[in-house]
C-alpha positions as CSV (number, residue, x, y, z in Angstrom):
1,M,49.6,74.6,32.5
2,R,50.4,77.4,35.1
3,L,48.5,79.8,33.0
4,F,45.6,77.6,32.7
5,R,45.7,77.1,36.8
6,F,45.9,80.7,37.0
7,L,42.7,81.4,34.7
8,F,40.9,78.8,36.4
9,W,41.6,80.4,39.8
10,V,40.9,84.0,38.5
11,A,37.5,82.6,37.0
12,F,36.7,80.9,40.3
13,I,37.4,84.0,42.5
14,C,35.4,86.1,40.4
15,F,32.2,83.5,40.4
16,F,32.6,83.3,44.1
17,I,32.3,87.2,44.6
18,W,29.6,87.2,41.8
19,F,27.7,84.5,43.9
20,G,28.4,86.2,47.5
21,T,27.1,89.3,46.2
22,S,24.1,88.8,44.0
23,V,22.7,85.0,44.7
24,T,19.9,85.7,47.6
25,L,20.1,82.7,50.1
26,G,16.4,83.6,51.9
27,K,16.5,87.1,52.8
28,Y,20.2,87.9,52.3
29,T,23.1,86.8,50.1
30,L,25.9,84.9,51.3
31,F,27.9,87.9,52.4
32,G,25.1,89.2,53.7
33,H,24.6,86.5,56.0
34,I,28.2,86.4,56.9
35,R,28.4,90.0,57.8
36,R,25.0,89.5,59.9
37,I,26.5,86.3,61.7
38,W,29.9,88.2,62.3
39,H,28.2,91.3,63.9
40,S,25.7,89.3,66.1
41,Q,26.3,89.8,70.0
42,E,26.7,86.1,70.2
43,T,29.9,86.3,67.9
44,Q,31.5,89.5,69.5
45,D,30.9,87.9,73.0
46,L,33.2,84.9,71.4
47,V,35.9,87.2,69.7
48,H,36.2,89.1,73.1
49,G,36.4,86.1,75.3
50,T,38.9,84.5,73.1
51,E,41.2,87.7,73.2
52,E,40.8,87.6,77.1
53,A,41.9,84.1,77.0
54,A,44.8,84.2,74.7
55,K,45.9,87.4,76.2
56,P,48.4,85.8,78.6
57,V,50.1,83.7,75.6
58,V,50.4,86.4,73.5
59,D,52.2,88.5,76.1
60,K,54.4,85.8,76.9
61,V,55.4,85.6,73.1
62,K,55.8,89.3,72.7
63,R,58.1,89.1,75.8
64,G,60.1,86.2,74.0
65,V,60.5,88.2,70.9
66,D,61.4,91.4,72.9
67,E,64.0,89.2,74.8
68,A,65.6,87.7,71.6
69,K,65.7,91.1,70.1
70,R,67.7,92.6,73.0
71,N,70.2,89.4,73.0
72,P,70.7,88.4,69.5
């Protein structure tokens, strides 16, 4: 049963990679569309805005981890 499940997932992943790289959906493949969306200015603005908004939380977590390492 585990072997069947493993082979199913391997086949599914291979199919997904083949589909994403070779089947055109309009002008581009699936992965081509994803790449174009990721590199668009709007997405980059969203990424940078999220990084700026999360920076105080990340800094607080880093300080907590550093404090925990110093006082085990």
